[in-house]
All heavy atoms as TSV, in Angstrom:
chain	resi	resn	atom	element	x	y	z
A	1	MET	N	N	0.841	-1.186	0.000
A	1	MET	CA	C	-0.003	0.000	-0.001
A	1	MET	C	C	0.882	1.242	0.001
A	1	MET	O	O	1.627	1.444	-0.913
A	1	MET	CB	C	-0.939	-0.019	1.190
A	1	MET	CG	C	-1.950	-1.115	1.122
A	1	MET	SD	S	-3.127	-0.671	-0.152
A	1	MET	CE	C	-4.337	-1.878	0.065
A	2	ALA	N	N	0.803	2.011	1.029
A	2	ALA	CA	C	1.567	3.259	1.095
A	2	ALA	C	C	2.254	3.361	2.453
A	2	ALA	O	O	1.732	3.950	3.379
A	2	ALA	CB	C	0.627	4.437	0.866
A	3	PRO	N	N	3.445	2.768	2.580
A	3	PRO	CA	C	4.089	2.669	3.887
A	3	PRO	C	C	4.512	3.982	4.538
A	3	PRO	O	O	4.894	3.980	5.683
A	3	PRO	CB	C	5.317	1.813	3.626
A	3	PRO	CG	C	5.161	1.244	2.281
A	3	PRO	CD	C	4.153	2.050	1.561
A	4	TRP	N	N	4.484	5.083	3.818
A	4	TRP	CA	C	4.901	6.336	4.433
A	4	TRP	C	C	3.725	7.295	4.617
A	4	TRP	O	O	3.896	8.486	4.706
A	4	TRP	CB	C	6.029	6.975	3.609
A	4	TRP	CG	C	7.316	6.315	3.948
A	4	TRP	CD1	C	8.143	6.661	4.978
A	4	TRP	CD2	C	7.931	5.206	3.310
A	4	TRP	NE1	N	9.233	5.825	5.015
A	4	TRP	CE2	C	9.123	4.912	4.002
A	4	TRP	CE3	C	7.590	4.398	2.244
A	4	TRP	CZ2	C	9.971	3.875	3.636
A	4	TRP	CZ3	C	8.435	3.362	1.885
A	4	TRP	CH2	C	9.603	3.122	2.587
A	5	THR	N	N	2.539	6.765	4.690
A	5	THR	CA	C	1.355	7.590	4.888
A	5	THR	C	C	0.778	7.355	6.276
A	5	THR	O	O	1.159	6.419	6.982
A	5	THR	CB	C	0.272	7.265	3.836
A	5	THR	OG1	O	-0.141	5.914	4.021
A	5	THR	CG2	C	0.784	7.467	2.427
A	6	VAL	N	N	-0.172	8.171	6.645
A	6	VAL	CA	C	-0.856	8.012	7.934
A	6	VAL	C	C	-1.632	6.704	7.960
A	6	VAL	O	O	-1.737	6.045	8.996
A	6	VAL	CB	C	-1.785	9.221	8.179
A	6	VAL	CG1	C	-2.604	9.029	9.437
A	6	VAL	CG2	C	-0.969	10.490	8.279
A	7	TRP	N	N	-2.157	6.305	6.818
A	7	TRP	CA	C	-2.923	5.048	6.749
A	7	TRP	C	C	-2.091	3.884	7.241
A	7	TRP	O	O	-2.589	2.985	7.898
A	7	TRP	CB	C	-3.382	4.790	5.308
A	7	TRP	CG	C	-4.145	3.522	5.193
A	7	TRP	CD1	C	-5.480	3.350	5.374
A	7	TRP	CD2	C	-3.607	2.227	4.908
A	7	TRP	NE1	N	-5.808	2.029	5.214
A	7	TRP	CE2	C	-4.679	1.316	4.934
A	7	TRP	CE3	C	-2.345	1.746	4.655
A	7	TRP	CZ2	C	-4.506	-0.032	4.692
A	7	TRP	CZ3	C	-2.181	0.394	4.417
A	7	TRP	CH2	C	-3.258	-0.474	4.440
A	8	TRP	N	N	-0.811	3.870	6.904
A	8	TRP	CA	C	0.074	2.774	7.302
A	8	TRP	C	C	0.234	2.733	8.819
A	8	TRP	O	O	0.303	1.664	9.409
A	8	TRP	CB	C	1.428	2.955	6.627
A	8	TRP	CG	C	2.381	1.844	6.907
A	8	TRP	CD1	C	3.343	1.812	7.867
A	8	TRP	CD2	C	2.465	0.585	6.225
A	8	TRP	NE1	N	4.030	0.633	7.822
A	8	TRP	CE2	C	3.507	-0.149	6.826
A	8	TRP	CE3	C	1.756	0.013	5.180
A	8	TRP	CZ2	C	3.859	-1.423	6.403
A	8	TRP	CZ3	C	2.113	-1.246	4.761
A	8	TRP	CH2	C	3.143	-1.954	5.365
A	9	GLN	N	N	0.291	3.889	9.463
A	9	GLN	CA	C	0.523	3.941	10.895
A	9	GLN	C	C	-0.754	3.648	11.691
A	9	GLN	O	O	-0.680	3.105	12.788
A	9	GLN	CB	C	1.065	5.312	11.284
A	9	GLN	CG	C	2.437	5.542	10.700
A	9	GLN	CD	C	2.899	6.974	10.874
A	9	GLN	OE1	O	2.143	7.813	11.354
A	9	GLN	NE2	N	4.123	7.240	10.485
A	10	ARG	N	N	-1.896	4.022	11.157
A	10	ARG	CA	C	-3.159	3.775	11.855
A	10	ARG	C	C	-4.038	2.932	10.958
A	10	ARG	O	O	-4.774	3.440	10.121
A	10	ARG	CB	C	-3.868	5.090	12.151
A	10	ARG	CG	C	-3.119	5.958	13.139
A	10	ARG	CD	C	-3.880	7.211	13.445
A	10	ARG	NE	N	-4.130	7.937	12.186
A	10	ARG	CZ	C	-5.123	8.777	11.998
A	10	ARG	NH1	N	-5.966	9.026	12.966
A	10	ARG	NH2	N	-5.275	9.395	10.851
A	11	ASN	N	N	-3.980	1.623	11.124
A	11	ASN	CA	C	-4.802	0.757	10.293
A	11	ASN	C	C	-5.397	-0.374	11.119
A	11	ASN	O	O	-5.058	-0.563	12.290
A	11	ASN	CB	C	-4.002	0.234	9.100
A	11	ASN	CG	C	-2.888	-0.685	9.504
A	11	ASN	OD1	O	-3.114	-1.706	10.116
A	11	ASN	ND2	N	-1.660	-0.309	9.159
A	12	PHE	N	N	-6.216	-1.135	10.498
A	12	PHE	CA	C	-6.960	-2.201	11.162
A	12	PHE	C	C	-6.042	-3.229	11.800
A	12	PHE	O	O	-6.237	-3.651	12.928
A	12	PHE	CB	C	-7.892	-2.867	10.140
A	12	PHE	CG	C	-8.595	-4.078	10.667
A	12	PHE	CD1	C	-9.669	-3.949	11.534
A	12	PHE	CD2	C	-8.173	-5.348	10.305
A	12	PHE	CE1	C	-10.318	-5.058	12.020
A	12	PHE	CE2	C	-8.823	-6.467	10.783
A	12	PHE	CZ	C	-9.899	-6.327	11.648
A	13	PHE	N	N	-5.004	-3.670	11.074
A	13	PHE	CA	C	-4.142	-4.728	11.579
A	13	PHE	C	C	-3.308	-4.263	12.768
A	13	PHE	O	O	-3.084	-5.031	13.706
A	13	PHE	CB	C	-3.245	-5.252	10.454
A	13	PHE	CG	C	-4.021	-5.899	9.352
A	13	PHE	CD1	C	-4.138	-5.282	8.126
A	13	PHE	CD2	C	-4.655	-7.109	9.556
A	13	PHE	CE1	C	-4.856	-5.863	7.121
A	13	PHE	CE2	C	-5.384	-7.703	8.549
A	13	PHE	CZ	C	-5.495	-7.089	7.321
A	14	ALA	N	N	-2.843	-3.043	12.733
A	14	ALA	CA	C	-2.070	-2.521	13.862
A	14	ALA	C	C	-2.945	-2.404	15.111
A	14	ALA	O	O	-2.467	-2.600	16.225
A	14	ALA	CB	C	-1.463	-1.174	13.515
A	15	ASP	N	N	-4.209	-2.105	14.929
A	15	ASP	CA	C	-5.119	-2.027	16.079
A	15	ASP	C	C	-5.519	-3.412	16.567
A	15	ASP	O	O	-5.668	-3.632	17.764
A	15	ASP	CB	C	-6.370	-1.226	15.700
A	15	ASP	CG	C	-6.067	0.238	15.458
A	15	ASP	OD1	O	-5.027	0.710	15.972
A	15	ASP	OD2	O	-6.864	0.897	14.762
A	16	LEU	N	N	-5.671	-4.337	15.648
A	16	LEU	CA	C	-6.085	-5.689	16.003
A	16	LEU	C	C	-4.949	-6.472	16.664
A	16	LEU	O	O	-5.164	-7.203	17.622
A	16	LEU	CB	C	-6.570	-6.427	14.752
A	16	LEU	CG	C	-7.121	-7.827	14.937
A	16	LEU	CD1	C	-8.394	-7.782	15.779
A	16	LEU	CD2	C	-7.393	-8.454	13.594
A	17	LEU	N	N	-3.750	-6.323	16.151
A	17	LEU	CA	C	-2.582	-7.040	16.652
A	17	LEU	C	C	-1.518	-6.038	17.102
A	17	LEU	O	O	-0.670	-5.638	16.312
A	17	LEU	CB	C	-2.008	-7.936	15.541
A	17	LEU	CG	C	-2.988	-8.898	14.879
A	17	LEU	CD1	C	-2.390	-9.493	13.629
A	17	LEU	CD2	C	-3.384	-9.986	15.850
A	18	PRO	N	N	-1.533	-5.659	18.362
A	18	PRO	CA	C	-0.598	-4.626	18.835
A	18	PRO	C	C	0.878	-5.006	18.674
A	18	PRO	O	O	1.725	-4.137	18.494
A	18	PRO	CB	C	-0.945	-4.463	20.313
A	18	PRO	CG	C	-2.290	-5.040	20.470
A	18	PRO	CD	C	-2.463	-6.066	19.394
A	19	TRP	N	N	1.205	-6.278	18.685
A	19	TRP	CA	C	2.595	-6.700	18.544
A	19	TRP	C	C	3.139	-6.446	17.141
A	19	TRP	O	O	4.358	-6.420	16.934
A	19	TRP	CB	C	2.760	-8.178	18.887
A	19	TRP	CG	C	1.936	-9.100	18.014
A	19	TRP	CD1	C	0.675	-9.538	18.290
A	19	TRP	CD2	C	2.305	-9.645	16.763
A	19	TRP	NE1	N	0.231	-10.341	17.261
A	19	TRP	CE2	C	1.221	-10.433	16.308
A	19	TRP	CE3	C	3.439	-9.571	15.964
A	19	TRP	CZ2	C	1.237	-11.120	15.097
A	19	TRP	CZ3	C	3.457	-10.256	14.755
A	19	TRP	CH2	C	2.371	-11.018	14.341
A	20	ILE	N	N	2.271	-6.226	16.177
A	20	ILE	CA	C	2.709	-6.007	14.802
A	20	ILE	C	C	3.096	-4.541	14.553
A	20	ILE	O	O	3.788	-4.241	13.587
A	20	ILE	CB	C	1.632	-6.494	13.820
A	20	ILE	CG1	C	2.261	-6.856	12.496
A	20	ILE	CG2	C	0.553	-5.468	13.596
A	20	ILE	CD1	C	1.339	-7.589	11.564
A	21	ARG	N	N	2.676	-3.657	15.418
A	21	ARG	CA	C	2.947	-2.223	15.228
A	21	ARG	C	C	4.453	-1.912	15.111
A	21	ARG	O	O	4.851	-1.211	14.180
A	21	ARG	CB	C	2.309	-1.406	16.342
A	21	ARG	CG	C	2.354	0.083	16.094
A	21	ARG	CD	C	1.620	0.849	17.173
A	21	ARG	NE	N	0.206	0.523	17.255
A	21	ARG	CZ	C	-0.749	1.088	16.514
A	21	ARG	NH1	N	-0.422	2.007	15.633
A	21	ARG	NH2	N	-1.997	0.738	16.653
A	22	PRO	N	N	5.333	-2.444	15.999
A	22	PRO	CA	C	6.769	-2.161	15.827
A	22	PRO	C	C	7.328	-2.721	14.514
A	22	PRO	O	O	8.200	-2.123	13.891
A	22	PRO	CB	C	7.438	-2.841	17.032
A	22	PRO	CG	C	6.359	-3.087	17.999
A	22	PRO	CD	C	5.076	-3.174	17.239
A	23	LEU	N	N	6.800	-3.850	14.101
A	23	LEU	CA	C	7.231	-4.440	12.832
A	23	LEU	C	C	6.854	-3.532	11.656
A	23	LEU	O	O	7.660	-3.293	10.752
A	23	LEU	CB	C	6.600	-5.818	12.660
A	23	LEU	CG	C	7.004	-6.602	11.427
A	23	LEU	CD1	C	8.475	-6.967	11.482
A	23	LEU	CD2	C	6.156	-7.848	11.311
A	24	MET	N	N	5.654	-3.006	11.703
A	24	MET	CA	C	5.198	-2.116	10.634
A	24	MET	C	C	5.937	-0.782	10.639
A	24	MET	O	O	6.018	-0.114	9.620
A	24	MET	CB	C	3.690	-1.890	10.744
A	24	MET	CG	C	2.895	-3.132	10.428
A	24	MET	SD	S	1.132	-2.898	10.621
A	24	MET	CE	C	0.798	-1.728	9.335
A	25	ALA	N	N	6.494	-0.399	11.786
A	25	ALA	CA	C	7.250	0.846	11.869
A	25	ALA	C	C	8.678	0.681	11.361
A	25	ALA	O	O	9.374	1.674	11.136
A	25	ALA	CB	C	7.267	1.338	13.307
A	26	SER	N	N	9.109	-0.546	11.149
A	26	SER	CA	C	10.464	-0.826	10.701
A	26	SER	C	C	10.682	-0.331	9.270
A	26	SER	O	O	9.860	-0.561	8.375
A	26	SER	CB	C	10.716	-2.328	10.768
A	26	SER	OG	O	11.877	-2.672	10.072
A	27	SER	N	N	11.806	0.330	9.049
A	27	SER	CA	C	12.137	0.811	7.696
A	27	SER	C	C	12.333	-0.350	6.734
A	27	SER	O	O	11.985	-0.256	5.557
A	27	SER	CB	C	13.406	1.654	7.739
A	27	SER	OG	O	13.180	2.828	8.453
A	28	ALA	N	N	12.879	-1.450	7.216
A	28	ALA	CA	C	13.108	-2.607	6.354
A	28	ALA	C	C	11.794	-3.167	5.819
A	28	ALA	O	O	11.689	-3.528	4.637
A	28	ALA	CB	C	13.875	-3.691	7.120
A	29	VAL	N	N	10.784	-3.231	6.668
A	29	VAL	CA	C	9.474	-3.728	6.232
A	29	VAL	C	C	8.863	-2.760	5.229
A	29	VAL	O	O	8.305	-3.181	4.210
A	29	VAL	CB	C	8.540	-3.949	7.448
A	29	VAL	CG1	C	7.123	-4.248	6.998
A	29	VAL	CG2	C	9.079	-5.068	8.314
A	30	ARG	N	N	8.994	-1.490	5.483
A	30	ARG	CA	C	8.445	-0.499	4.560
A	30	ARG	C	C	9.117	-0.579	3.201
A	30	ARG	O	O	8.459	-0.527	2.152
A	30	ARG	CB	C	8.572	0.902	5.134
A	30	ARG	CG	C	7.671	1.113	6.324
A	30	ARG	CD	C	7.840	2.478	6.910
A	30	ARG	NE	N	6.961	2.661	8.045
A	30	ARG	CZ	C	6.519	3.818	8.450
A	30	ARG	NH1	N	6.866	4.914	7.853
A	30	ARG	NH2	N	5.706	3.892	9.490
A	31	VAL	N	N	10.441	-0.730	3.194
A	31	VAL	CA	C	11.165	-0.863	1.928
A	31	VAL	C	C	10.749	-2.148	1.210
A	31	VAL	O	O	10.578	-2.152	-0.013
A	31	VAL	CB	C	12.695	-0.830	2.178
A	31	VAL	CG1	C	13.469	-1.244	0.937
A	31	VAL	CG2	C	13.114	0.547	2.629
A	32	ALA	N	N	10.564	-3.228	1.950
A	32	ALA	CA	C	10.130	-4.494	1.343
A	32	ALA	C	C	8.752	-4.353	0.706
A	32	ALA	O	O	8.504	-4.892	-0.381
A	32	ALA	CB	C	10.130	-5.607	2.392
A	33	VAL	N	N	7.853	-3.644	1.361
A	33	VAL	CA	C	6.516	-3.430	0.807
A	33	VAL	C	C	6.585	-2.616	-0.488
A	33	VAL	O	O	5.955	-2.944	-1.486
A	33	VAL	CB	C	5.591	-2.751	1.843
A	33	VAL	CG1	C	4.296	-2.287	1.213
A	33	VAL	CG2	C	5.313	-3.700	2.994
A	34	VAL	N	N	7.387	-1.573	-0.472
A	34	VAL	CA	C	7.546	-0.742	-1.666
A	34	VAL	C	C	8.180	-1.552	-2.787
A	34	VAL	O	O	7.747	-1.493	-3.946
A	34	VAL	CB	C	8.358	0.529	-1.363
A	34	VAL	CG1	C	8.737	1.258	-2.624
A	34	VAL	CG2	C	7.580	1.442	-0.441
A	35	ALA	N	N	9.220	-2.316	-2.475
A	35	ALA	CA	C	9.895	-3.128	-3.494
A	35	ALA	C	C	8.944	-4.158	-4.093
A	35	ALA	O	O	8.947	-4.373	-5.315
A	35	ALA	CB	C	11.107	-3.818	-2.886
A	36	THR	N	N	8.127	-4.769	-3.269
A	36	THR	CA	C	7.140	-5.724	-3.771
A	36	THR	C	C	6.163	-5.039	-4.711
A	36	THR	O	O	5.808	-5.576	-5.771
A	36	THR	CB	C	6.381	-6.392	-2.605
A	36	THR	OG1	O	7.334	-7.032	-1.768
A	36	THR	CG2	C	5.362	-7.373	-3.088
A	37	GLY	N	N	5.739	-3.848	-4.367
A	37	GLY	CA	C	4.838	-3.094	-5.229
A	37	GLY	C	C	5.471	-2.720	-6.558
A	37	GLY	O	O	4.844	-2.802	-7.607
A	38	VAL	N	N	6.746	-2.335	-6.523
A	38	VAL	CA	C	7.449	-1.969	-7.756
A	38	VAL	C	C	7.612	-3.185	-8.658
A	38	VAL	O	O	7.375	-3.102	-9.869
A	38	VAL	CB	C	8.819	-1.328	-7.428
A	38	VAL	CG1	C	9.683	-1.195	-8.660
A	38	VAL	CG2	C	8.614	0.024	-6.775
A	39	VAL	N	N	7.988	-4.318	-8.081
A	39	VAL	CA	C	8.137	-5.540	-8.877
A	39	VAL	C	C	6.806	-5.969	-9.470
A	39	VAL	O	O	6.729	-6.350	-10.636
A	39	VAL	CB	C	8.762	-6.666	-8.016
A	39	VAL	CG1	C	8.683	-8.013	-8.720
A	39	VAL	CG2	C	10.192	-6.332	-7.667
A	40	THR	N	N	5.756	-5.885	-8.695
A	40	THR	CA	C	4.429	-6.247	-9.181
A	40	THR	C	C	3.983	-5.316	-10.308
A	40	THR	O	O	3.441	-5.770	-11.328
A	40	THR	CB	C	3.404	-6.217	-8.034
A	40	THR	OG1	O	3.848	-7.104	-7.010
A	40	THR	CG2	C	2.019	-6.608	-8.502
A	41	ALA	N	N	4.214	-4.034	-10.151
A	41	ALA	CA	C	3.846	-3.072	-11.202
A	41	ALA	C	C	4.657	-3.316	-12.468
A	41	ALA	O	O	4.117	-3.262	-13.575
A	41	ALA	CB	C	4.055	-1.640	-10.696
A	42	ALA	N	N	5.946	-3.601	-12.321
A	42	ALA	CA	C	6.788	-3.879	-13.489
A	42	ALA	C	C	6.326	-5.140	-14.207
A	42	ALA	O	O	6.270	-5.177	-15.449
A	42	ALA	CB	C	8.242	-4.008	-13.068
A	43	ALA	N	N	5.971	-6.169	-13.469
A	43	ALA	CA	C	5.482	-7.400	-14.087
A	43	ALA	C	C	4.159	-7.152	-14.807
A	43	ALA	O	O	3.925	-7.667	-15.907
A	43	ALA	CB	C	5.310	-8.488	-13.030
A	44	GLY	N	N	3.304	-6.356	-14.215
A	44	GLY	CA	C	2.034	-6.024	-14.858
A	44	GLY	C	C	2.235	-5.232	-16.134
A	44	GLY	O	O	1.573	-5.479	-17.151
A	45	MET	N	N	3.178	-4.284	-16.117
A	45	MET	CA	C	3.462	-3.510	-17.335
A	45	MET	C	C	4.051	-4.406	-18.424
A	45	MET	O	O	3.735	-4.259	-19.594
A	45	MET	CB	C	4.428	-2.380	-17.006
A	45	MET	CG	C	3.825	-1.342	-16.090
A	45	MET	SD	S	2.371	-0.594	-16.782
A	45	MET	CE	C	3.074	0.896	-17.393
A	46	ASN	N	N	4.889	-5.351	-18.029
A	46	ASN	CA	C	5.460	-6.284	-18.990
A	46	ASN	C	C	4.365	-7.149	-19.607
A	46	ASN	O	O	4.366	-7.382	-20.823
A	46	ASN	CB	C	6.524	-7.155	-18.319
A	46	ASN	CG	C	7.305	-7.973	-19.310
A	46	ASN	OD1	O	7.640	-7.498	-20.394
A	46	ASN	ND2	N	7.598	-9.205	-18.953
A	47	ASP	N	N	3.444	-7.633	-18.813
A	47	ASP	CA	C	2.331	-8.427	-19.328
A	47	ASP	C	C	1.469	-7.587	-20.268
A	47	ASP	O	O	1.035	-8.067	-21.324
A	47	ASP	CB	C	1.465	-8.962	-18.198
A	47	ASP	CG	C	2.141	-10.080	-17.424
A	47	ASP	OD1	O	3.167	-10.602	-17.912
A	47	ASP	OD2	O	1.654	-10.411	-16.324
A	48	LEU	N	N	1.221	-6.358	-19.898
A	48	LEU	CA	C	0.420	-5.472	-20.739
A	48	LEU	C	C	1.124	-5.220	-22.076
A	48	LEU	O	O	0.485	-5.254	-23.128
A	48	LEU	CB	C	0.172	-4.155	-20.020
A	48	LEU	CG	C	-0.691	-3.136	-20.738
A	48	LEU	CD1	C	-2.087	-3.703	-20.985
A	48	LEU	CD2	C	-0.768	-1.860	-19.936
A	49	LYS	N	N	2.418	-5.020	-22.033
A	49	LYS	CA	C	3.207	-4.821	-23.261
A	49	LYS	C	C	3.075	-6.038	-24.169
A	49	LYS	O	O	2.869	-5.906	-25.371
A	49	LYS	CB	C	4.674	-4.594	-22.907
A	49	LYS	CG	C	5.611	-4.544	-24.099
A	49	LYS	CD	C	7.053	-4.648	-23.667
A	49	LYS	CE	C	7.326	-5.935	-22.991
A	49	LYS	NZ	N	8.166	-6.887	-23.572
A	50	ASP	N	N	3.175	-7.257	-23.597
A	50	ASP	CA	C	3.060	-8.468	-24.392
A	50	ASP	C	C	1.697	-8.576	-25.057
A	50	ASP	O	O	1.586	-8.950	-26.226
A	50	ASP	CB	C	3.306	-9.702	-23.531
A	50	ASP	CG	C	4.756	-9.830	-23.082
A	50	ASP	OD1	O	5.618	-9.159	-23.682
A	50	ASP	OD2	O	5.016	-10.589	-22.136
A	51	VAL	N	N	0.650	-8.245	-24.334
A	51	VAL	CA	C	-0.701	-8.308	-24.894
A	51	VAL	C	C	-0.854	-7.320	-26.044
A	51	VAL	O	O	-1.379	-7.656	-27.105
A	51	VAL	CB	C	-1.758	-8.039	-23.793
A	51	VAL	CG1	C	-3.134	-7.816	-24.395
A	51	VAL	CG2	C	-1.787	-9.176	-22.796
A	52	VAL	N	N	-0.356	-6.112	-25.854
A	52	VAL	CA	C	-0.475	-5.090	-26.895
A	52	VAL	C	C	0.300	-5.504	-28.142
A	52	VAL	O	O	-0.203	-5.415	-29.259
A	52	VAL	CB	C	0.013	-3.718	-26.364
A	52	VAL	CG1	C	0.163	-2.711	-27.494
A	52	VAL	CG2	C	-0.941	-3.203	-25.305
A	53	PHE	N	N	1.523	-5.992	-27.964
A	53	PHE	CA	C	2.315	-6.407	-29.121
A	53	PHE	C	C	1.709	-7.594	-29.831
A	53	PHE	O	O	1.758	-7.694	-31.058
A	53	PHE	CB	C	3.762	-6.693	-28.720
A	53	PHE	CG	C	4.567	-5.450	-28.482
A	53	PHE	CD1	C	5.487	-5.406	-27.456
A	53	PHE	CD2	C	4.418	-4.329	-29.276
A	53	PHE	CE1	C	6.236	-4.265	-27.226
A	53	PHE	CE2	C	5.161	-3.177	-29.056
A	53	PHE	CZ	C	6.070	-3.151	-28.032
A	54	ARG	N	N	1.122	-8.536	-29.104
A	54	ARG	CA	C	0.461	-9.676	-29.758
A	54	ARG	C	C	-0.724	-9.216	-30.583
A	54	ARG	O	O	-0.952	-9.711	-31.679
A	54	ARG	CB	C	0.006	-10.692	-28.716
A	54	ARG	CG	C	1.111	-11.537	-28.198
A	54	ARG	CD	C	0.595	-12.608	-27.277
A	54	ARG	NE	N	1.704	-13.253	-26.619
A	54	ARG	CZ	C	1.635	-13.828	-25.459
A	54	ARG	NH1	N	0.495	-13.850	-24.796
A	54	ARG	NH2	N	2.683	-14.393	-24.923
A	55	ARG	N	N	-1.486	-8.282	-30.057
A	55	ARG	CA	C	-2.631	-7.776	-30.830
A	55	ARG	C	C	-2.181	-7.038	-32.077
A	55	ARG	O	O	-2.779	-7.166	-33.131
A	55	ARG	CB	C	-3.500	-6.876	-29.962
A	55	ARG	CG	C	-4.285	-7.659	-28.951
A	55	ARG	CD	C	-5.252	-6.794	-28.220
A	55	ARG	NE	N	-5.954	-7.598	-27.232
A	55	ARG	CZ	C	-6.914	-7.160	-26.479
A	55	ARG	NH1	N	-7.315	-5.906	-26.577
A	55	ARG	NH2	N	-7.505	-7.947	-25.613
A	56	LEU	N	N	-1.105	-6.261	-31.948
A	56	LEU	CA	C	-0.586	-5.550	-33.121
A	56	LEU	C	C	-0.049	-6.534	-34.155
A	56	LEU	O	O	-0.261	-6.367	-35.354
A	56	LEU	CB	C	0.512	-4.571	-32.704
A	56	LEU	CG	C	0.044	-3.333	-31.943
A	56	LEU	CD1	C	1.242	-2.519	-31.480
A	56	LEU	CD2	C	-0.887	-2.489	-32.788
A	57	ALA	N	N	0.648	-7.568	-33.707
A	57	ALA	CA	C	1.180	-8.569	-34.634
A	57	ALA	C	C	0.046	-9.329	-35.302
A	57	ALA	O	O	0.125	-9.673	-36.488
A	57	ALA	CB	C	2.099	-9.534	-33.895
A	58	HIS	N	N	-1.022	-9.590	-34.581
A	58	HIS	CA	C	-2.168	-10.303	-35.144
A	58	HIS	C	C	-2.828	-9.472	-36.245
A	58	HIS	O	O	-3.261	-10.001	-37.253
A	58	HIS	CB	C	-3.174	-10.628	-34.041
A	58	HIS	CG	C	-4.369	-11.379	-34.527
A	58	HIS	ND1	N	-4.285	-12.690	-34.930
A	58	HIS	CD2	C	-5.660	-11.003	-34.685
A	58	HIS	CE1	C	-5.487	-13.081	-35.314
A	58	HIS	NE2	N	-6.335	-12.092	-35.167
A	59	ARG	N	N	-2.879	-8.162	-36.075
A	59	ARG	CA	C	-3.488	-7.293	-37.086
A	59	ARG	C	C	-2.653	-7.241	-38.364
A	59	ARG	O	O	-3.180	-7.097	-39.444
A	59	ARG	CB	C	-3.641	-5.880	-36.548
A	59	ARG	CG	C	-4.716	-5.743	-35.530
A	59	ARG	CD	C	-4.826	-4.307	-35.101
A	59	ARG	NE	N	-5.743	-4.192	-33.982
A	59	ARG	CZ	C	-5.860	-3.129	-33.234
A	59	ARG	NH1	N	-5.124	-2.074	-33.474
A	59	ARG	NH2	N	-6.710	-3.101	-32.238
A	60	ARG	N	N	-1.338	-7.356	-38.237
A	60	ARG	CA	C	-0.452	-7.233	-39.389
A	60	ARG	C	C	-0.322	-8.521	-40.178
A	60	ARG	O	O	0.157	-8.513	-41.305
A	60	ARG	CB	C	0.936	-6.794	-38.933
A	60	ARG	CG	C	0.952	-5.401	-38.390
A	60	ARG	CD	C	2.370	-5.012	-38.031
A	60	ARG	NE	N	2.339	-3.771	-37.291
A	60	ARG	CZ	C	3.143	-3.465	-36.309
A	60	ARG	NH1	N	4.088	-4.309	-35.964
A	60	ARG	NH2	N	3.036	-2.324	-35.681
A	61	ARG	N	N	-0.704	-9.657	-39.607
A	61	ARG	CA	C	-0.541	-10.949	-40.257
A	61	ARG	C	C	-1.565	-11.096	-41.384
A	61	ARG	O	O	-2.742	-10.812	-41.190
A	61	ARG	CB	C	-0.715	-12.070	-39.224
A	61	ARG	CG	C	-0.352	-13.421	-39.756
A	61	ARG	CD	C	-0.446	-14.531	-38.708
A	61	ARG	NE	N	-1.747	-14.544	-38.036
A	61	ARG	CZ	C	-1.946	-14.203	-36.774
A	61	ARG	NH1	N	-0.969	-13.802	-36.037
A	61	ARG	NH2	N	-3.136	-14.251	-36.254
A	62	PRO	N	N	-1.140	-11.574	-42.537
A	62	PRO	CA	C	-2.093	-11.827	-43.627
A	62	PRO	C	C	-3.121	-12.871	-43.215
A	62	PRO	O	O	-2.860	-13.730	-42.374
A	62	PRO	CB	C	-1.218	-12.355	-44.764
A	62	PRO	CG	C	0.158	-11.933	-44.437
A	62	PRO	CD	C	0.234	-11.827	-42.953
A	63	ALA	N	N	-4.280	-12.818	-43.821
A	63	ALA	CA	C	-5.398	-13.687	-43.433
A	63	ALA	C	C	-5.086	-15.165	-43.667
A	63	ALA	O	O	-5.581	-16.024	-42.945
A	63	ALA	CB	C	-6.648	-13.291	-44.211
A	64	ASN	N	N	-4.293	-15.507	-44.666
A	64	ASN	CA	C	-4.041	-16.930	-44.956
A	64	ASN	C	C	-2.854	-17.504	-44.183
A	64	ASN	O	O	-2.573	-18.677	-44.271
A	64	ASN	CB	C	-3.802	-17.118	-46.456
A	64	ASN	CG	C	-2.636	-16.295	-46.957
A	64	ASN	OD1	O	-2.076	-15.491	-46.211
A	64	ASN	ND2	N	-2.274	-16.464	-48.213
A	65	GLU	N	N	-2.143	-16.702	-43.410
A	65	GLU	CA	C	-1.002	-17.179	-42.632
A	65	GLU	C	C	-1.500	-17.779	-41.324
A	65	GLU	O	O	-2.337	-17.217	-40.633
A	65	GLU	CB	C	-0.057	-16.021	-42.329
A	65	GLU	CG	C	1.213	-16.443	-41.622
A	65	GLU	CD	C	2.130	-15.265	-41.367
A	65	GLU	OE1	O	2.117	-14.317	-42.167
A	65	GLU	OE2	O	2.850	-15.303	-40.356
A	66	PRO	N	N	-0.986	-18.987	-40.964
A	66	PRO	CA	C	-1.435	-19.620	-39.720
A	66	PRO	C	C	-0.966	-18.851	-38.477
A	66	PRO	O	O	0.058	-18.167	-38.512
A	66	PRO	CB	C	-0.814	-21.011	-39.771
A	66	PRO	CG	C	0.328	-20.885	-40.695
A	66	PRO	CD	C	-0.014	-19.787	-41.671
A	67	VAL	N	N	-1.706	-19.004	-37.401
A	67	VAL	CA	C	-1.371	-18.352	-36.136
A	67	VAL	C	C	-0.233	-19.142	-35.495
A	67	VAL	O	O	-0.315	-20.353	-35.362
A	67	VAL	CB	C	-2.597	-18.322	-35.198
A	67	VAL	CG1	C	-2.221	-17.757	-33.846
A	67	VAL	CG2	C	-3.736	-17.568	-35.831
A	68	PRO	N	N	0.872	-18.458	-35.100
A	68	PRO	CA	C	1.982	-19.190	-34.469
A	68	PRO	C	C	1.588	-19.706	-33.094
A	68	PRO	O	O	0.851	-19.064	-32.369
A	68	PRO	CB	C	3.089	-18.142	-34.377
A	68	PRO	CG	C	2.388	-16.839	-34.448
A	68	PRO	CD	C	1.132	-17.048	-35.235
A	69	LYS	N	N	2.099	-20.883	-32.756
A	69	LYS	CA	C	1.839	-21.468	-31.434
A	69	LYS	C	C	2.861	-20.924	-30.458
A	69	LYS	O	O	4.031	-20.835	-30.767
A	69	LYS	CB	C	1.912	-22.976	-31.500
A	69	LYS	CG	C	0.925	-23.529	-32.488
A	69	LYS	CD	C	0.301	-24.737	-31.951
A	69	LYS	CE	C	-0.686	-25.172	-33.030
A	69	LYS	NZ	N	-1.681	-26.018	-32.621
A	70	LEU	N	N	2.401	-20.602	-29.261
A	70	LEU	CA	C	3.312	-20.064	-28.249
A	70	LEU	C	C	3.770	-21.114	-27.304
A	70	LEU	O	O	3.336	-22.026	-26.913
A	70	LEU	CB	C	2.632	-18.936	-27.474
A	70	LEU	CG	C	2.251	-17.740	-28.317
A	70	LEU	CD1	C	1.502	-16.740	-27.476
A	70	LEU	CD2	C	3.492	-17.082	-28.892
C-alpha cells in the first residue's frame, strides 16, 4: 500500500494485533513493501506490453497465414 502515509501507521491490523505495530514501523518492512509493489507493477506492465504487441502482430498478419503457437 503506502508505507509512508498516515494510513500505514493507523490501520486495522495494527489495532487488532498490537505486537505487529513495531514491525510495521520498521524501515526494512516499509522498503520491502515498496519493493514488492514496484516488482508487481513492473510485471504487470510487462504483461500489458506483451498483450499489446500480440494484438498488433495479429493485425499485421495476412489472413491466410497460420497463427503461431506459443
